[in-house]
C-alpha positions as CSV (number, residue, x, y, z in Angstrom):
1,X,1.8,6.1,-18.7
2,X,0.9,7.7,-22.4
3,X,3.9,5.6,-23.5
4,X,2.7,2.5,-21.9
5,X,-0.5,2.4,-23.0
6,X,0.8,3.3,-26.7
7,X,3.0,0.3,-26.5
8,X,-0.2,-1.7,-25.9
9,X,-2.1,-0.3,-28.7
10,X,0.7,-1.1,-31.2
11,X,1.0,-4.5,-30.2
12,X,-2.7,-5.2,-30.4
13,X,-2.3,-4.0,-34.2
14,X,-2.7,-0.4,-34.2
15,X,-1.4,1.1,-37.3
16,X,1.9,3.3,-36.7
17,X,0.6,5.7,-39.3
18,X,-2.6,6.2,-37.4
19,X,-0.6,8.0,-34.2
20,X,0.8,11.5,-33.7
21,X,2.4,12.1,-30.8
22,X,3.1,15.4,-29.5
23,X,5.8,16.1,-26.8
24,X,8.1,18.8,-26.1
25,X,10.5,16.4,-24.9
26,X,10.6,14.8,-28.2
27,X,13.5,12.6,-27.5
28,X,12.0,10.6,-24.5
29,X,8.8,10.2,-26.5
30,X,11.3,8.6,-29.5
31,X,12.7,6.1,-26.9
32,X,9.0,5.1,-25.7
33,X,8.2,4.6,-29.4
34,X,11.0,3.4,-31.3
35,X,9.1,1.6,-33.9
36,X,7.3,5.0,-35.1
37,X,8.2,6.7,-38.3
38,X,10.1,10.1,-37.6
39,X,6.8,11.8,-39.3
40,X,4.8,10.2,-36.2
41,X,6.5,12.9,-33.8
42,X,5.9,16.4,-33.1
43,X,7.5,18.9,-30.5
44,X,4.4,21.0,-30.7
45,X,0.6,20.6,-32.4
46,X,1.8,23.5,-34.8
47,X,4.4,21.1,-36.0
48,X,1.7,18.5,-37.0
49,X,0.4,18.7,-40.7
50,X,-1.7,21.4,-41.6
51,X,-5.4,20.5,-41.6
52,X,-5.2,17.4,-39.4
53,X,-8.2,16.4,-37.8
54,X,-7.8,13.7,-35.1
55,X,-10.7,11.5,-33.9
56,X,-9.0,10.6,-30.6
57,X,-7.1,13.0,-28.6
58,X,-5.2,11.2,-25.5
59,X,-4.2,13.7,-23.0
60,X,-1.3,11.9,-21.1
61,X,0.3,15.0,-19.4
62,X,0.9,16.4,-15.7
63,X,-1.9,18.2,-14.3
64,X,-0.1,21.1,-14.3
65,X,1.0,21.0,-17.5
66,X,-2.7,20.9,-19.0
67,X,-3.5,24.5,-19.3
68,X,-0.6,24.9,-21.8
69,X,-1.7,21.6,-23.4
70,X,-5.1,22.5,-24.3
71,X,-4.3,25.7,-25.3
72,X,-1.9,24.2,-28.1
73,X,-5.2,22.2,-29.5
74,X,-6.4,25.7,-30.9
75,X,-4.7,24.9,-34.0
76,X,-6.3,21.6,-34.5
77,X,-9.8,20.7,-36.4
78,X,-11.3,19.6,-33.5
79,X,-14.8,19.1,-34.4
80,X,-15.1,15.3,-34.6
81,X,-12.2,14.6,-31.7
82,X,-12.9,12.7,-28.4
83,X,-10.6,13.9,-25.8
84,X,-9.5,11.2,-23.3
85,X,-7.6,12.5,-20.1
86,X,-5.8,10.3,-18.0
87,X,-4.7,13.6,-15.7
88,X,-5.3,13.3,-12.1
89,X,-7.6,16.4,-10.7
90,X,-8.9,17.2,-14.0
91,X,-12.5,17.4,-14.1
92,X,-15.1,17.1,-17.1
93,X,-15.9,20.5,-16.5
94,X,-12.5,21.9,-16.6
95,X,-12.1,20.7,-20.3
96,X,-15.9,21.6,-21.1
97,X,-14.7,25.0,-19.9
98,X,-11.7,25.0,-22.3
99,X,-12.6,23.0,-25.1
100,X,-16.9,24.0,-25.1
101,X,-19.7,22.5,-23.9
102,X,-20.2,20.3,-26.9
103,X,-16.8,18.8,-26.7
104,X,-16.7,14.8,-26.2
105,X,-14.8,14.1,-23.2
106,X,-13.9,10.9,-21.3
107,X,-12.0,11.0,-17.9
108,X,-10.0,8.4,-17.0
109,X,-8.0,7.2,-13.8
110,X,-5.6,4.2,-14.4
111,X,-3.0,3.3,-11.9
112,X,0.9,2.7,-12.5
113,X,0.6,-1.6,-13.2
114,X,-1.2,0.0,-16.4
115,X,2.9,-0.1,-17.4
116,X,2.7,-3.9,-17.5
117,X,-0.7,-4.2,-18.8
118,X,-1.9,-5.2,-15.4
119,X,-3.6,-2.0,-14.2
120,X,-7.2,-0.9,-13.7
121,X,-8.8,2.2,-15.2
122,X,-11.9,3.7,-14.0
123,X,-13.6,6.4,-16.6
124,X,-16.6,8.6,-16.9
125,X,-17.8,10.2,-20.3
126,X,-19.8,13.4,-20.9
127,X,-23.1,13.5,-22.5
128,X,-21.3,14.3,-25.8
129,X,-19.6,10.9,-26.1
130,X,-21.6,8.6,-28.1
131,X,-22.0,4.9,-27.4
132,X,-19.4,3.7,-30.6
133,X,-17.0,6.5,-29.1
134,X,-17.3,5.1,-25.7
135,X,-16.4,1.7,-27.1
136,X,-13.6,3.0,-29.0
137,X,-12.3,4.4,-25.6
138,X,-12.9,1.3,-23.6
139,X,-10.5,-0.5,-26.1
140,X,-7.7,2.4,-26.0
141,X,-8.1,2.0,-22.1
142,X,-8.2,-1.8,-22.1
143,X,-4.6,-1.9,-23.6
144,X,-3.5,-1.0,-19.6
145,X,-5.3,-3.7,-18.3
146,X,-9.1,-4.0,-16.8
147,X,-11.5,-1.3,-17.6
148,X,-14.5,0.0,-15.5
149,X,-17.0,3.0,-16.2
150,X,-18.9,5.2,-13.5
151,X,-21.9,7.6,-14.3
152,X,-21.2,9.8,-11.6
153,X,-17.9,11.8,-12.0
154,X,-17.6,12.6,-8.5
155,X,-16.6,8.5,-7.8
156,X,-13.2,9.6,-9.5
157,X,-12.1,10.7,-6.4
158,X,-13.0,7.8,-4.6
159,X,-11.3,5.4,-7.1
160,X,-8.1,7.6,-7.2
161,X,-8.3,7.1,-3.4
162,X,-8.5,3.3,-3.6
163,X,-6.8,2.2,-7.0
164,X,-5.0,5.3,-8.3
165,X,-2.7,5.7,-5.0
166,X,-3.5,2.3,-4.1
167,X,-0.2,0.6,-5.7
168,X,2.0,2.8,-3.5
169,X,0.3,1.5,-0.6
170,X,1.1,-2.0,-1.4
171,X,4.6,-1.2,-2.2
172,X,4.8,0.5,1.4
173,X,3.6,-2.6,2.9
174,X,6.3,-4.8,1.2
175,X,8.7,-2.1,2.7
176,X,7.0,-2.5,6.3
177,X,6.8,-6.6,5.7
178,X,10.8,-6.3,4.5
179,X,11.8,-4.2,7.5
180,X,10.2,-6.6,10.0
181,X,11.9,-9.5,8.7
182,X,15.3,-7.4,9.3
183,X,13.9,-6.5,12.7
184,X,13.6,-10.6,13.8
185,X,17.2,-11.7,12.0
186,X,16.3,-11.7,8.4
187,X,19.3,-10.4,6.2
188,X,18.2,-7.4,4.2
189,X,18.2,-8.9,1.0
190,X,16.1,-12.2,2.0
191,X,14.0,-10.0,3.6
192,X,13.0,-8.5,0.9
193,X,12.7,-11.3,-1.5
194,X,10.5,-12.8,1.0
195,X,8.1,-9.8,1.1
196,X,8.2,-9.1,-2.6
197,X,7.4,-12.8,-3.6
198,X,4.7,-13.2,-0.5
199,X,2.9,-10.1,-1.9
200,X,2.9,-10.7,-5.3
201,X,2.3,-14.5,-5.0
202,X,-0.6,-13.9,-2.5
203,X,-2.1,-11.1,-5.4
204,X,-1.8,-13.7,-8.0
205,X,-3.2,-16.2,-5.9
206,X,-6.5,-14.0,-5.3
207,X,-6.9,-12.8,-8.5
208,X,-7.0,-16.7,-10.0
209,X,-8.8,-18.0,-7.4
210,X,-12.6,-18.4,-7.0
211,X,-12.6,-17.6,-3.5
212,X,-12.6,-13.9,-2.1
213,X,-9.7,-12.5,-0.1
214,X,-11.8,-13.1,3.1
215,X,-12.0,-16.8,2.8
216,X,-8.4,-17.2,1.7
217,X,-7.5,-15.3,4.9
218,X,-9.5,-17.7,6.9
219,X,-8.2,-20.6,4.9
220,X,-4.7,-19.9,5.7
221,X,-5.2,-19.1,9.4
222,X,-4.8,-22.1,11.5
223,X,-6.7,-21.6,15.3
224,X,-3.7,-20.6,17.6
225,X,-1.5,-20.9,15.0
226,X,1.5,-18.2,13.9
227,X,-1.0,-16.6,11.1
228,X,-3.9,-16.0,13.6
229,X,-1.1,-14.3,16.2
230,X,-0.2,-11.7,13.4
231,X,-3.8,-11.4,12.4
232,X,-4.6,-10.4,15.9
233,X,-2.4,-7.3,16.0
234,X,-3.4,-6.6,12.0
235,X,-7.2,-6.9,12.8
236,X,-7.2,-5.3,16.2
237,X,-9.1,-1.9,17.3
238,X,-6.1,0.0,16.0
239,X,-5.2,-2.5,13.2
240,X,-4.7,-2.3,9.4
241,X,-8.5,-1.9,8.9
242,X,-8.7,1.5,10.4
243,X,-5.1,2.7,9.1
244,X,-6.2,2.0,5.5
245,X,-9.7,3.9,6.3
246,X,-7.8,7.0,7.4
247,X,-5.2,6.6,4.5
248,X,-7.9,6.1,2.1
249,X,-10.2,9.0,3.6
250,X,-6.9,11.2,3.3
251,X,-6.5,10.7,-0.4
252,X,-10.0,11.1,-0.9
253,X,-10.2,14.1,0.6
254,X,-6.9,15.3,-1.2
255,X,-8.3,14.3,-4.7
256,X,-11.3,16.5,-4.0
257,X,-9.4,19.3,-3.3
258,X,-7.0,18.9,-6.3
259,X,-10.1,19.2,-8.4
260,X,-11.2,22.2,-6.9
């Protein structure tokens, strides 16, 4: 995710000289950003030039690696830094506990379509983040797609359940639709193509249309037709709506557990 965001920033005109990448697996980082000079890479914070004073520190590591990543930052002059985290489950309070109550912290939840600039990210800032700093963070996150802000951090768990995990729900829908196509006689390859392009095409149509999803669904549903026959199942008492609610509630519960 961090690599995808960096590519978006560089494409938007960010000076390569303004970037320092710290990654213990430095060869992987070099492959993600081959246009950067060798001096932009470091395997540890301690390898960065002495006296460096970062303006924005992007924390794009796995949650289980965050304790180590934060402890490494002790070597930096962090007085003017804004810390922007895209790690799931790590709260603003967690970062304040390690970086200090006066640290400027933004917690963001992107999703995987950010890798192609089509994601959506929801962010929340603590009281130490100024409006100009928030605007810069907005521009940084915008490289991954649409950006929304919430003032109540507890909503990040709900965001995680809907958009953070949501791409996997859509991918599974494609799997299920393709599998159903095979069951009624289509070849695996044709069933996969039909499912993939139906879902991606319908999403693109919804995004570009002035109509909402319910109206578009109604418009394509002829009385007593094939679509209505299928929707009678999907919209039935134990249909997709109830399954999706149960799935999102499970993801929401787990997100809160991870944050504890």
